[in-house]
KOLTI-652116 format. One record per atom (N, C-alpha, C, O, CB): residue number from 1; residue in one letter; atom name; y, z, x. Coordinates in steps of 0.1 Angstrom, whole numbers, plus 5000, padded with zeros to 4 digits. Glycine has a CB too. Layout:
% residues N
   num   residu   atome     yy     zz     xx
   NUM        a      CA      Y      Z      X
...
//
This chain:
% residues 174
   num   residu   atome     yy     zz     xx
     1        s       N   9922   1677   9418
     1        s      CA   9930   1689   9418
     1        s       C   9928   1695   9434
     1        s       O   9920   1691   9442
     1        s      CB   9923   1699   9407
     2        d       N   9939   1705   9436
     2        d      CA   9940   1709   9449
     2        d       C   9927   1719   9453
     2        d       O   9922   1720   9464
     2        d      CB   9955   1717   9450
     3        q       N   9923   1726   9442
     3        q      CA   9910   1734   9444
     3        q       C   9899   1725   9447
     3        q       O   9892   1728   9457
     3        q      CB   9906   1741   9431
     4        g       N   9896   1714   9441
     4        g      CA   9886   1705   9444
     4        g       C   9886   1700   9458
     4        g       O   9876   1699   9464
     4        g      CB   9887   1694   9436
     5        t       N   9898   1697   9463
     5        t      CA   9900   1691   9476
     5        t       C   9896   1701   9485
     5        t       O   9889   1699   9495
     5        t      CB   9915   1686   9478
     6        a       N   9901   1714   9483
     6        a      CA   9898   1725   9493
     6        a       C   9882   1728   9494
     6        a       O   9877   1731   9504
     6        a      CB   9906   1739   9488
     7        h       N   9876   1727   9483
     7        h      CA   9861   1729   9481
     7        h       C   9854   1718   9489
     7        h       O   9844   1720   9497
     7        h      CB   9856   1729   9466
     8        f       N   9859   1705   9487
     8        f      CA   9853   1694   9493
     8        f       C   9855   1695   9510
     8        f       O   9846   1693   9518
     8        f      CB   9858   1680   9488
     9        a       N   9868   1700   9513
     9        a      CA   9869   1700   9527
     9        a       C   9861   1711   9533
     9        a       O   9855   1709   9543
     9        a      CB   9883   1702   9530
    10        a       N   9860   1721   9527
    10        a      CA   9852   1733   9532
    10        a       C   9837   1729   9534
    10        a       O   9831   1732   9544
    10        a      CB   9852   1746   9522
    11        v       N   9830   1721   9522
    11        v      CA   9817   1717   9523
    11        v       C   9814   1706   9533
    11        v       O   9803   1705   9538
    11        v      CB   9814   1713   9510
    12        h       N   9826   1698   9536
    12        h      CA   9825   1687   9546
    12        h       C   9825   1694   9559
    12        h       O   9817   1691   9568
    12        h      CB   9837   1675   9546
    13        k       N   9834   1704   9561
    13        k      CA   9834   1711   9574
    13        k       C   9821   1718   9577
    13        k       O   9817   1717   9589
    13        k      CB   9844   1720   9574
    14        v       N   9815   1725   9569
    14        v      CA   9805   1735   9570
    14        v       C   9792   1726   9571
    14        v       O   9785   1725   9582
    14        v      CB   9804   1745   9557
    15        f       N   9788   1718   9560
    15        f      CA   9776   1711   9560
    15        f       C   9776   1697   9563
    15        f       O   9766   1691   9566
    15        f      CB   9771   1713   9548
    16        g       N   9788   1690   9563
    16        g      CA   9790   1676   9564
    16        g       C   9788   1669   9551
    16        g       O   9779   1673   9544
    16        g      CB   9780   1670   9574
    17        a       N   9796   1659   9547
    17        a      CA   9794   1652   9535
    17        a       C   9781   1646   9533
    17        a       O   9776   1645   9522
    17        a      CB   9804   1643   9533
    18        s       N   9776   1640   9544
    18        s      CA   9762   1633   9543
    18        s       C   9751   1643   9539
    18        s       O   9742   1641   9531
    18        s      CB   9759   1626   9556
    19        n       N   9752   1653   9547
    19        n      CA   9741   1663   9544
    19        n       C   9742   1670   9531
    19        n       O   9732   1673   9525
    19        n      CB   9741   1673   9553
    20        a       N   9754   1673   9526
    20        a      CA   9756   1676   9512
    20        a       C   9751   1667   9502
    20        a       O   9744   1671   9492
    20        a      CB   9769   1677   9508
    21        a       N   9754   1655   9504
    21        a      CA   9750   1645   9494
    21        a       C   9734   1643   9495
    21        a       O   9727   1641   9484
    21        a      CB   9759   1631   9497
    22        k       N   9728   1644   9507
    22        k      CA   9713   1644   9506
    22        k       C   9707   1657   9500
    22        k       O   9697   1657   9494
    22        k      CB   9708   1643   9520
    23        l       N   9714   1668   9502
    23        l      CA   9708   1680   9495
    23        l       C   9710   1678   9479
    23        l       O   9701   1682   9472
    23        l      CB   9716   1694   9500
    24        l       N   9720   1674   9474
    24        l      CA   9721   1672   9460
    24        l       C   9712   1660   9455
    24        l       O   9708   1661   9443
    24        l      CB   9735   1670   9457
    25        q       N   9710   1649   9463
    25        q      CA   9701   1641   9458
    25        q       C   9686   1645   9456
    25        q       O   9679   1639   9448
    25        q      CB   9703   1631   9466
    26        g       N   9682   1654   9465
    26        g      CA   9669   1660   9464
    26        g       C   9668   1671   9454
    26        g       O   9657   1678   9453
    26        g      CB   9665   1665   9477
    27        t       N   9678   1674   9447
    27        t      CA   9678   1685   9437
    27        t       C   9678   1678   9424
    27        t       O   9684   1668   9422
    27        t      CB   9691   1694   9437
    28        p       N   9669   1684   9415
    28        p      CA   9668   1679   9403
    28        p       C   9681   1679   9394
    28        p       O   9689   1689   9395
    28        p      CB   9658   1686   9396
    29        v       N   9683   1669   9386
    29        v      CA   9695   1666   9380
    29        v       C   9701   1679   9371
    29        v       O   9713   1682   9372
    29        v      CB   9693   1653   9370
    30        h       N   9693   1684   9364
    30        h      CA   9697   1697   9356
    30        h       C   9699   1708   9365
    30        h       O   9702   1718   9360
    30        h      CB   9686   1701   9346
    31        r       N   9699   1708   9378
    31        r      CA   9700   1719   9386
    31        r       C   9713   1716   9397
    31        r       O   9717   1724   9405
    31        r      CB   9686   1722   9393
    32        r       N   9717   1702   9395
    32        r      CA   9728   1698   9405
    32        r       C   9740   1706   9404
    32        r       O   9747   1707   9414
    32        r      CB   9731   1685   9404
    33        v       N   9745   1711   9392
    33        v      CA   9757   1717   9390
    33        v       C   9757   1731   9397
    33        v       O   9766   1735   9403
    33        v      CB   9760   1717   9374
    34        d       N   9745   1737   9396
    34        d      CA   9744   1750   9402
    34        d       C   9742   1748   9416
    34        d       O   9747   1757   9423
    34        d      CB   9733   1759   9396
    35        a       N   9738   1738   9421
    35        a      CA   9736   1735   9437
    35        a       C   9750   1732   9441
    35        a       O   9754   1736   9452
    35        a      CB   9726   1721   9441
    36        v       N   9759   1726   9433
    36        v      CA   9773   1723   9438
    36        v       C   9780   1735   9439
    36        v       O   9788   1737   9449
    36        v      CB   9780   1714   9429
    37        f       N   9779   1744   9429
    37        f      CA   9786   1757   9430
    37        f       C   9782   1765   9441
    37        f       O   9790   1771   9448
    37        f      CB   9784   1765   9416
    38        a       N   9767   1765   9444
    38        a      CA   9762   1774   9455
    38        a       C   9767   1768   9468
    38        a       O   9771   1776   9476
    38        a      CB   9747   1774   9455
    39        l       N   9767   1754   9470
    39        l      CA   9773   1748   9483
    39        l       C   9787   1751   9485
    39        l       O   9791   1754   9496
    39        l      CB   9771   1734   9484
    40        c       N   9795   1750   9475
    40        c      CA   9809   1754   9476
    40        c       C   9811   1769   9480
    40        c       O   9819   1773   9489
    40        c      CB   9817   1750   9462
    41        y       N   9804   1777   9472
    41        y      CA   9806   1792   9475
    41        y       C   9802   1797   9489
    41        y       O   9808   1806   9496
    41        y      CB   9797   1801   9465
    42        e       N   9790   1790   9494
    42        e      CA   9786   1792   9509
    42        e       C   9796   1786   9518
    42        e       O   9799   1792   9528
    42        e      CB   9772   1785   9511
    43        a       N   9800   1774   9516
    43        a      CA   9810   1767   9525
    43        a       C   9822   1775   9526
    43        a       O   9827   1778   9537
    43        a      CB   9813   1753   9521
    44        l       N   9828   1780   9514
    44        l      CA   9840   1789   9516
    44        l       C   9838   1801   9522
    44        l       O   9847   1806   9529
    44        l      CB   9846   1792   9503
    45        a       N   9827   1808   9520
    45        a      CA   9824   1820   9525
    45        a       C   9821   1818   9540
    45        a       O   9825   1826   9548
    45        a      CB   9813   1826   9517
    46        r       N   9815   1807   9545
    46        r      CA   9814   1806   9560
    46        r       C   9827   1801   9568
    46        r       O   9828   1801   9580
    46        r      CB   9802   1795   9563
    47        v       N   9836   1796   9560
    47        v      CA   9849   1793   9565
    47        v       C   9857   1807   9567
    47        v       O   9864   1809   9577
    47        v      CB   9857   1784   9554
    48        r       N   9855   1816   9558
    48        r      CA   9861   1830   9559
    48        r       C   9854   1837   9570
    48        r       O   9860   1842   9579
    48        r      CB   9858   1839   9545
    49        d       N   9840   1836   9571
    49        d      CA   9831   1845   9580
    49        d       C   9821   1836   9584
    49        d       O   9811   1834   9578
    49        d      CB   9824   1857   9573
    50        p       N   9824   1829   9596
    50        p      CA   9815   1819   9602
    50        p       C   9801   1823   9606
    50        p       O   9791   1816   9606
    50        p      CB   9821   1813   9613
    51        v       N   9800   1837   9608
    51        v      CA   9785   1843   9613
    51        v       C   9777   1846   9600
    51        v       O   9766   1842   9599
    51        v      CB   9785   1856   9622
    52        y       N   9782   1853   9591
    52        y      CA   9773   1858   9581
    52        y       C   9775   1849   9568
    52        y       O   9766   1849   9560
    52        y      CB   9777   1874   9578
    53        g       N   9785   1843   9565
    53        g      CA   9789   1836   9554
    53        g       C   9787   1843   9541
    53        g       O   9793   1853   9540
    53        g      CB   9782   1824   9553
    54        c       N   9780   1839   9531
    54        c      CA   9779   1847   9518
    54        c       C   9770   1859   9520
    54        c       O   9770   1868   9512
    54        c      CB   9774   1837   9505
    55        a       N   9762   1859   9530
    55        a      CA   9754   1871   9533
    55        a       C   9761   1882   9535
    55        a       O   9758   1892   9530
    55        a      CB   9745   1870   9544
    56        g       N   9772   1882   9543
    56        g      CA   9781   1893   9544
    56        g       C   9787   1899   9532
    56        g       O   9787   1911   9529
    56        g      CB   9792   1889   9552
    57        h       N   9791   1889   9524
    57        h      CA   9796   1894   9509
    57        h       C   9785   1900   9501
    57        h       O   9788   1909   9494
    57        h      CB   9802   1882   9501
    58        i       N   9773   1895   9502
    58        i      CA   9763   1900   9494
    58        i       C   9759   1915   9501
    58        i       O   9756   1924   9493
    58        i      CB   9750   1890   9495
    59        f       N   9759   1917   9513
    59        f      CA   9756   1930   9519
    59        f       C   9768   1939   9514
    59        f       O   9765   1950   9510
    59        f      CB   9755   1928   9536
    60        t       N   9781   1934   9515
    60        t      CA   9792   1944   9511
    60        t       C   9789   1949   9496
    60        t       O   9789   1961   9493
    60        t      CB   9808   1936   9512
    61        l       N   9785   1940   9486
    61        l      CA   9782   1943   9474
    61        l       C   9770   1953   9472
    61        l       O   9770   1962   9464
    61        l      CB   9780   1931   9466
    62        q       N   9760   1951   9480
    62        q      CA   9748   1961   9480
    62        q       C   9753   1974   9485
    62        q       O   9750   1984   9479
    62        q      CB   9737   1957   9489
    63        q       N   9761   1974   9494
    63        q      CA   9766   1988   9499
    63        q       C   9773   1994   9488
    63        q       O   9771   2006   9486
    63        q      CB   9776   1988   9511
    64        q       N   9782   1986   9480
    64        q      CA   9790   1992   9471
    64        q       C   9781   1997   9459
    64        q       O   9785   2007   9452
    64        q      CB   9801   1981   9466
    65        v       N   9770   1991   9456
    65        v      CA   9760   1994   9445
    65        v       C   9754   2008   9450
    65        v       O   9753   2018   9443
    65        v      CB   9748   1983   9444
    66        v       N   9750   2009   9464
    66        v      CA   9744   2021   9469
    66        v       C   9753   2033   9468
    66        v       O   9748   2044   9465
    66        v      CB   9740   2019   9481
    67        n       N   9767   2030   9471
    67        n      CA   9776   2041   9470
    67        n       C   9780   2045   9457
    67        n       O   9784   2056   9455
    67        n      CB   9787   2038   9477
    68        l       N   9779   2036   9448
    68        l      CA   9782   2039   9434
    68        l       C   9770   2047   9427
    68        l       O   9772   2055   9419
    68        l      CB   9785   2025   9426
    69        q       N   9758   2043   9432
    69        q      CA   9745   2050   9427
    69        q       C   9746   2063   9432
    69        q       O   9742   2072   9424
    69        q      CB   9733   2045   9431
    70        a       N   9750   2066   9444
    70        a      CA   9752   2080   9450
    70        a       C   9762   2088   9443
    70        a       O   9760   2100   9440
    70        a      CB   9756   2079   9464
    71        e       N   9773   2082   9440
    71        e      CA   9783   2090   9433
    71        e       C   9779   2092   9419
    71        e       O   9784   2102   9414
    71        e      CB   9796   2083   9434
    72        l       N   9771   2084   9412
    72        l      CA   9766   2086   9399
    72        l       C   9756   2097   9397
    72        l       O   9755   2105   9388
    72        l      CB   9760   2075   9393
    73        a       N   9747   2096   9409
    73        a      CA   9736   2108   9410
    73        a       C   9743   2121   9412
    73        a       O   9740   2131   9405
    73        a      CB   9726   2106   9422
    74        y       N   9752   2121   9421
    74        y      CA   9760   2134   9423
    74        y       C   9767   2140   9410
    74        y       O   9767   2152   9408
    74        y      CB   9772   2132   9435
    75        i       N   9773   2130   9403
    75        i      CA   9780   2134   9391
    75        i       C   9770   2139   9380
    75        i       O   9772   2150   9374
    75        i      CB   9787   2122   9386
    76        q       N   9759   2131   9378
    76        q      CA   9748   2135   9370
    76        q       C   9742   2149   9373
    76        q       O   9739   2158   9364
    76        q      CB   9737   2125   9371
    77        a       N   9740   2151   9386
    77        a      CA   9735   2162   9390
    77        a       C   9744   2174   9387
    77        a       O   9740   2184   9382
    77        a      CB   9732   2161   9403
    78        r       N   9756   2173   9391
    78        r      CA   9767   2183   9388
    78        r       C   9768   2185   9372
    78        r       O   9766   2197   9367
    78        r      CB   9782   2179   9395
    79        l       N   9769   2175   9365
    79        l      CA   9770   2177   9350
    79        l       C   9757   2184   9345
    79        l       O   9758   2193   9336
    79        l      CB   9772   2163   9343
    80        s       N   9746   2180   9349
    80        s      CA   9733   2187   9343
    80        s       C   9733   2201   9347
    80        s       O   9731   2209   9339
    80        s      CB   9720   2182   9347
    81        t       N   9736   2204   9360
    81        t      CA   9737   2218   9365
    81        t       C   9747   2227   9357
    81        t       O   9744   2238   9353
    81        t      CB   9741   2218   9380
    82        l       N   9759   2221   9355
    82        l      CA   9769   2228   9349
    82        l       C   9764   2230   9335
    82        l       O   9765   2241   9330
    82        l      CB   9783   2222   9349
    83        q       N   9759   2220   9328
    83        q      CA   9754   2222   9314
    83        q       C   9743   2234   9314
    83        q       O   9744   2242   9305
    83        q      CB   9749   2208   9308
    84        c       N   9734   2234   9322
    84        c      CA   9723   2243   9322
    84        c       C   9729   2257   9325
    84        c       O   9725   2267   9319
    84        c      CB   9712   2239   9332
    85        l       N   9738   2258   9334
    85        l      CA   9744   2271   9339
    85        l       C   9752   2276   9327
    85        l       O   9753   2288   9325
    85        l      CB   9753   2270   9353
    86        s       N   9758   2268   9319
    86        s      CA   9766   2273   9307
    86        s       C   9758   2279   9297
    86        s       O   9762   2288   9290
    86        s      CB   9774   2263   9300
    87        l       N   9745   2276   9297
    87        l      CA   9733   2281   9288
    87        l       C   9730   2295   9292
    87        l       O   9726   2304   9284
    87        l      CB   9720   2273   9290
    88        v       N   9732   2297   9306
    88        v      CA   9725   2308   9312
    88        v       C   9735   2319   9311
    88        v       O   9732   2331   9308
    88        v      CB   9721   2306   9326
    89        l       N   9748   2315   9314
    89        l      CA   9759   2325   9315
    89        l       C   9760   2336   9302
    89        l       O   9760   2348   9304
    89        l      CB   9772   2316   9316
    90        p       N   9760   2331   9290
    90        p      CA   9761   2339   9279
    90        p       C   9749   2350   9278
    90        p       O   9751   2362   9275
    90        p      CB   9761   2330   9268
    91        q       N   9738   2345   9281
    91        q      CA   9725   2354   9282
    91        q       C   9727   2364   9294
    91        q       O   9725   2376   9293
    91        q      CB   9710   2346   9283
    92        s       N   9730   2359   9306
    92        s      CA   9730   2368   9316
    92        s       C   9741   2378   9315
    92        s       O   9739   2390   9319
    92        s      CB   9731   2360   9329
    93        q       N   9752   2375   9309
    93        q      CA   9762   2385   9307
    93        q       C   9759   2396   9298
    93        q       O   9764   2408   9299
    93        q      CB   9773   2379   9302
    94        a       N   9750   2392   9287
    94        a      CA   9746   2402   9277
    94        a       C   9735   2411   9282
    94        a       O   9735   2423   9281
    94        a      CB   9742   2394   9263
    95        e       N   9726   2403   9289
    95        e      CA   9713   2410   9292
    95        e       C   9713   2418   9307
    95        e       O   9707   2428   9309
    95        e      CB   9701   2398   9293
    96        c       N   9721   2412   9315
    96        c      CA   9720   2418   9329
    96        c       C   9732   2426   9331
    96        c       O   9743   2422   9327
    96        c      CB   9720   2407   9340
    97        r       N   9731   2437   9335
    97        r      CA   9742   2447   9339
    97        r       C   9742   2448   9354
    97        r       O   9752   2454   9360
    97        r      CB   9740   2460   9332
    98        s       N   9732   2445   9361
    98        s      CA   9731   2446   9375
    98        s       C   9732   2431   9381
    98        s       O   9728   2422   9374
    98        s      CB   9717   2452   9379
    99        p       N   9737   2430   9393
    99        p      CA   9738   2417   9398
    99        p       C   9724   2411   9402
    99        p       O   9715   2419   9407
    99        p      CB   9747   2418   9410
   100        t       N   9722   2398   9400
   100        t      CA   9709   2391   9402
   100        t       C   9713   2379   9411
   100        t       O   9721   2371   9408
   100        t      CB   9701   2386   9387
   101        t       N   9705   2378   9421
   101        t      CA   9708   2368   9432
   101        t       C   9698   2357   9430
   101        t       O   9686   2359   9430
   101        t      CB   9706   2374   9446
   102        f       N   9703   2344   9428
   102        f      CA   9695   2331   9430
   102        f       C   9698   2325   9442
   102        f       O   9710   2323   9446
   102        f      CB   9697   2321   9418
   103        h       N   9686   2322   9448
   103        h      CA   9689   2316   9463
   103        h       C   9691   2301   9462
   103        h       O   9697   2296   9471
   103        h      CB   9676   2317   9473
   104        s       N   9688   2294   9450
   104        s      CA   9691   2280   9449
   104        s       C   9691   2277   9433
   104        s       O   9686   2285   9425
   104        s      CB   9681   2271   9457
   105        a       N   9696   2265   9431
   105        a      CA   9697   2261   9416
   105        a       C   9682   2259   9411
   105        a       O   9680   2260   9399
   105        a      CB   9707   2247   9414
   106        s       N   9673   2256   9421
   106        s      CA   9658   2255   9415
   106        s       C   9653   2266   9409
   106        s       O   9644   2265   9401
   106        s      CB   9648   2251   9425
   107        e       N   9658   2278   9413
   107        e      CA   9652   2291   9407
   107        e       C   9658   2292   9392
   107        e       O   9651   2296   9383
   107        e      CB   9657   2306   9417
   108        l       N   9669   2287   9391
   108        l      CA   9675   2288   9377
   108        l       C   9668   2278   9368
   108        l       O   9667   2281   9356
   108        l      CB   9690   2284   9378
   109        g       N   9663   2266   9373
   109        g      CA   9655   2257   9365
   109        g       C   9643   2261   9361
   109        g       O   9638   2253   9352
   109        g      CB   9653   2246   9371
   110        s       N   9636   2272   9365
   110        s      CA   9624   2276   9361
   110        s       C   9626   2284   9350
   110        s       O   9616   2287   9342
   110        s      CB   9617   2281   9372
   111        d       N   9638   2289   9347
   111        d      CA   9641   2297   9334
   111        d       C   9647   2289   9323
   111        d       O   9648   2294   9312
   111        d      CB   9652   2308   9336
   112        l       N   9650   2276   9326
   112        l      CA   9659   2269   9317
   112        l       C   9649   2256   9312
   112        l       O   9641   2250   9318
   112        l      CB   9673   2264   9325
   113        v       N   9653   2254   9299
   113        v      CA   9647   2240   9295
   113        v       C   9661   2232   9293
   113        v       O   9670   2235   9285
   113        v      CB   9637   2241   9281
   114        c       N   9661   2222   9302
   114        c      CA   9674   2215   9303
   114        c       C   9671   2201   9297
   114        c       O   9663   2194   9303
   114        c      CB   9679   2215   9318
   115        s       N   9677   2197   9287
   115        s      CA   9675   2182   9281
   115        s       C   9687   2174   9287
   115        s       O   9698   2179   9289
   115        s      CB   9675   2182   9264
   116        s       N   9684   2162   9289
   116        s      CA   9693   2153   9295
   116        s       C   9689   2139   9292
   116        s       O   9677   2135   9292
   116        s      CB   9694   2155   9308
   117        d       N   9700   2129   9289
   117        d      CA   9696   2115   9287
   117        d       C   9691   2108   9299
   117        d       O   9685   2097   9298
   117        d      CB   9707   2108   9282
   118        t       N   9693   2113   9311
   118        t      CA   9689   2107   9322
   118        t       C   9675   2108   9324
   118        t       O   9668   2116   9317
   118        t      CB   9694   2113   9333
   119        s       N   9668   2100   9333
   119        s      CA   9653   2101   9336
   119        s       C   9650   2111   9346
   119        s       O   9638   2114   9348
   119        s      CB   9648   2087   9340
   120        m       N   9661   2116   9353
   120        m      CA   9657   2125   9365
   120        m       C   9661   2140   9360
   120        m       O   9671   2143   9353
   120        m      CB   9665   2121   9380
   121        n       N   9652   2149   9365
   121        n      CA   9655   2163   9362
   121        n       C   9658   2170   9378
   121        n       O   9650   2170   9386
   121        n      CB   9641   2169   9354
   122        v       N   9672   2175   9380
   122        v      CA   9676   2178   9392
   122        v       C   9670   2189   9396
   122        v       O   9670   2192   9408
   122        v      CB   9689   2178   9393
   123        f       N   9664   2197   9388
   123        f      CA   9657   2211   9390
   123        f       C   9642   2209   9397
   123        f       O   9635   2218   9402
   123        f      CB   9656   2219   9375
   124        d       N   9638   2196   9396
   124        d      CA   9625   2194   9402
   124        d       C   9626   2191   9417
   124        d       O   9615   2191   9424
   124        d      CB   9618   2182   9396
   125        l       N   9637   2190   9424
   125        l      CA   9639   2187   9437
   125        l       C   9638   2200   9446
   125        l       O   9641   2211   9441
   125        l      CB   9653   2181   9438
   126        p       N   9633   2199   9457
   126        p      CA   9634   2211   9467
   126        p       C   9648   2214   9471
   126        p       O   9655   2204   9474
   126        p      CB   9626   2208   9481
   127        q       N   9652   2225   9470
   127        q      CA   9666   2228   9473
   127        q       C   9668   2237   9486
   127        q       O   9659   2245   9490
   127        q      CB   9672   2235   9461
   128        p       N   9679   2234   9493
   128        p      CA   9681   2241   9505
   128        p       C   9683   2256   9502
   128        p       O   9689   2259   9491
   128        p      CB   9692   2235   9513
   129        q       N   9679   2266   9510
   129        q      CA   9678   2280   9507
   129        q       C   9690   2287   9513
   129        q       O   9690   2299   9512
   129        q      CB   9664   2286   9512
   130        q       N   9702   2280   9519
   130        q      CA   9711   2288   9526
   130        q       C   9722   2292   9516
   130        q       O   9730   2301   9520
   130        q      CB   9717   2280   9539
   131        t       N   9724   2287   9504
   131        t      CA   9734   2291   9496
   131        t       C   9729   2300   9484
   131        t       O   9718   2297   9479
   131        t      CB   9742   2280   9492
   132        s       N   9737   2310   9479
   132        s      CA   9733   2318   9468
   132        s       C   9744   2319   9457
   132        s       O   9756   2319   9460
   132        s      CB   9729   2331   9473
   133        i       N   9739   2321   9447
   133        i      CA   9748   2323   9434
   133        i       C   9744   2337   9429
   133        i       O   9733   2341   9428
   133        i      CB   9746   2311   9422
   134        e       N   9755   2345   9427
   134        e      CA   9753   2359   9422
   134        e       C   9759   2358   9408
   134        e       O   9769   2352   9405
   134        e      CB   9762   2371   9432
   135        l       N   9749   2364   9399
   135        l      CA   9753   2366   9385
   135        l       C   9756   2382   9384
   135        l       O   9748   2390   9387
   135        l      CB   9741   2361   9375
   136        a       N   9767   2385   9378
   136        a      CA   9771   2398   9375
   136        a       C   9776   2400   9361
   136        a       O   9777   2390   9353
   136        a      CB   9781   2403   9386
   137        g       N   9779   2412   9358
   137        g      CA   9784   2414   9344
   137        g       C   9798   2412   9342
   137        g       O   9803   2417   9332
   137        g      CB   9781   2426   9340
   138        s       N   9805   2406   9351
   138        s      CA   9820   2403   9351
   138        s       C   9821   2390   9343
   138        s       O   9812   2382   9341
   138        s      CB   9826   2402   9367
   139        p       N   9834   2388   9338
   139        p      CA   9838   2377   9330
   139        p       C   9835   2363   9337
   139        p       O   9830   2354   9330
   139        p      CB   9852   2378   9327
   140        n       N   9838   2362   9349
   140        n      CA   9835   2351   9358
   140        n       C   9827   2353   9369
   140        n       O   9831   2354   9380
   140        n      CB   9846   2347   9362
   141        p       N   9813   2353   9367
   141        p      CA   9803   2356   9378
   141        p       C   9800   2347   9388
   141        p       O   9793   2351   9397
   141        p      CB   9791   2359   9372
   142        f       N   9806   2334   9388
   142        f      CA   9804   2326   9399
   142        f       C   9816   2325   9407
   142        f       O   9828   2325   9403
   142        f      CB   9801   2312   9394
   143        n       N   9813   2325   9420
   143        n      CA   9823   2322   9431
   143        n       C   9823   2307   9431
   143        n       O   9813   2300   9434
   143        n      CB   9819   2328   9445
   144        r       N   9835   2302   9429
   144        r      CA   9837   2286   9428
   144        r       C   9833   2281   9440
   144        r       O   9827   2270   9439
   144        r      CB   9852   2281   9425
   145        v       N   9836   2286   9453
   145        v      CA   9831   2278   9465
   145        v       C   9817   2279   9466
   145        v       O   9811   2269   9470
   145        v      CB   9837   2282   9477
   146        t       N   9809   2291   9464
   146        t      CA   9796   2290   9464
   146        t       C   9789   2280   9455
   146        t       O   9779   2273   9459
   146        t      CB   9792   2301   9461
   147        e       N   9795   2279   9442
   147        e      CA   9789   2271   9433
   147        e       C   9790   2255   9437
   147        e       O   9781   2247   9436
   147        e      CB   9796   2274   9420
   148        d       N   9803   2252   9442
   148        d      CA   9804   2240   9447
   148        d       C   9796   2236   9460
   148        d       O   9792   2224   9462
   148        d      CB   9817   2238   9448
   149        e       N   9793   2245   9468
   149        e      CA   9785   2242   9479
   149        e       C   9770   2240   9474
   149        e       O   9763   2231   9478
   149        e      CB   9785   2254   9489
   150        d       N   9765   2248   9465
   150        d      CA   9753   2247   9459
   150        d       C   9751   2234   9452
   150        d       O   9741   2227   9454
   150        d      CB   9751   2258   9451
   151        l       N   9760   2230   9443
   151        l      CA   9760   2217   9437
   151        l       C   9761   2205   9447
   151        l       O   9755   2194   9444
   151        l      CB   9771   2217   9427
   152        q       N   9769   2206   9458
   152        q      CA   9769   2196   9467
   152        q       C   9756   2194   9474
   152        q       O   9751   2183   9478
   152        q      CB   9780   2197   9475
   153        a       N   9750   2206   9477
   153        a      CA   9736   2207   9484
   153        a       C   9726   2199   9475
   153        a       O   9718   2191   9480
   153        a      CB   9731   2222   9487
   154        l       N   9726   2203   9464
   154        l      CA   9718   2196   9454
   154        l       C   9719   2182   9452
   154        l       O   9709   2175   9450
   154        l      CB   9719   2202   9441
   155        a       N   9732   2177   9452
   155        a      CA   9734   2161   9451
   155        a       C   9730   2155   9465
   155        a       O   9724   2144   9465
   155        a      CB   9749   2157   9448
   156        w       N   9732   2162   9477
   156        w      CA   9728   2156   9488
   156        w       C   9713   2154   9489
   156        w       O   9709   2143   9493
   156        w      CB   9732   2162   9498
   157        e       N   9706   2164   9485
   157        e      CA   9692   2165   9486
   157        e       C   9686   2154   9477
   157        e       O   9676   2147   9481
   157        e      CB   9687   2178   9481
   158        f       N   9692   2152   9464
   158        f      CA   9687   2143   9454
   158        f       C   9690   2128   9460
   158        f       O   9680   2120   9461
   158        f      CB   9695   2145   9440
   159        v       N   9701   2126   9464
   159        v      CA   9705   2113   9469
   159        v       C   9697   2109   9483
   159        v       O   9694   2097   9484
   159        v      CB   9720   2113   9472
   160        s       N   9696   2118   9492
   160        s      CA   9689   2115   9502
   160        s       C   9674   2112   9500
   160        s       O   9668   2105   9509
   160        s      CB   9691   2125   9511
   161        q       N   9668   2117   9490
   161        q      CA   9653   2113   9484
   161        q       C   9653   2100   9479
   161        q       O   9645   2091   9482
   161        q      CB   9647   2122   9473
   162        c       N   9664   2098   9470
   162        c      CA   9664   2083   9462
   162        c       C   9669   2073   9470
   162        c       O   9663   2061   9469
   162        c      CB   9671   2083   9450
   163        h       N   9679   2075   9478
   163        h      CA   9686   2065   9486
   163        h       C   9688   2070   9501
   163        h       O   9699   2075   9505
   163        h      CB   9701   2061   9479
   164        p       N   9677   2068   9508
   164        p      CA   9679   2073   9522
   164        p       C   9692   2069   9531
   164        p       O   9697   2075   9540
   164        p      CB   9667   2068   9530
   165        g       N   9696   2058   9527
   165        g      CA   9708   2051   9535
   165        g       C   9722   2054   9530
   165        g       O   9732   2051   9535
   165        g      CB   9708   2034   9535
   166        a       N   9722   2062   9518
   166        a      CA   9735   2064   9512
   166        a       C   9743   2075   9520
   166        a       O   9739   2085   9526
   166        a      CB   9733   2068   9497
   167        r       N   9756   2071   9519
   167        r      CA   9766   2081   9525
   167        r       C   9776   2085   9515
   167        r       O   9780   2078   9506
   167        r      CB   9773   2075   9537
   168        f       N   9780   2099   9516
   168        f      CA   9791   2104   9507
   168        f       C   9804   2103   9515
   168        f       O   9804   2104   9528
   168        f      CB   9789   2120   9503
   169        r       N   9814   2101   9507
   169        r      CA   9827   2102   9511
   169        r       C   9831   2118   9507
   169        r       O   9828   2124   9496
   169        r      CB   9837   2090   9503
   170        p       N   9838   2124   9517
   170        p      CA   9842   2138   9511
   170        p       C   9851   2138   9500
   170        p       O   9859   2130   9498
   170        p      CB   9850   2147   9521
   171        s       N   9848   2148   9490
   171        s      CA   9857   2149   9479
   171        s       C   9870   2154   9481
   171        s       O   9872   2164   9488
   171        s      CB   9851   2158   9470
   172        t       N   9879   2147   9476
   172        t      CA   9893   2151   9478
   172        t       C   9898   2160   9467
   172        t       O   9909   2166   9468
   172        t      CB   9902   2139   9478
   173        s       N   9891   2161   9456
   173        s      CA   9895   2170   9445
   173        s       C   9892   2186   9449
   173        s       O   9883   2189   9455
   173        s      CB   9886   2166   9432
   174        g       N   9901   2193   9444
   174        g      CA   9898   2208   9448
   174        g       C   9896   2217   9438
   174        g       O   9894   2229   9441
   174        g      CB   9907   2214   9456
//
């Protein structure tokens, strides 16, 4: 087949047919099929990327995992925060007639019992103190911009503690 010919050509170019044969002879018979696939994969990867070979592809996949974990952590933190805030809103509207200021979401966490299927509790994290959420007796007590900034700060703090090398892409949703 053409694919087999291309694989042989890549293995021959990268490793040499003689070296590949020696590698396979030193491999136990029950592992040779796996060794052939590994040789072909590495040879094709080195043809595409002579410096890094399959290590470059592995690194790219690891970065994708880190980015997806960071995005998942952000979404879980936002969901958990919004679920907990939805529990506070009806109580705060009925009980509070004067505005109450919370300097961070962690202060809300001390008043809440928040159950979640995840193993993390976003309210256990230290929070930045520069944003504030004001609760008032109005029908919509949260300023959307301030809420988003607080949630974003919460997610950034969580991700930076769990994944120091993670980077966020700016959100395009408004």
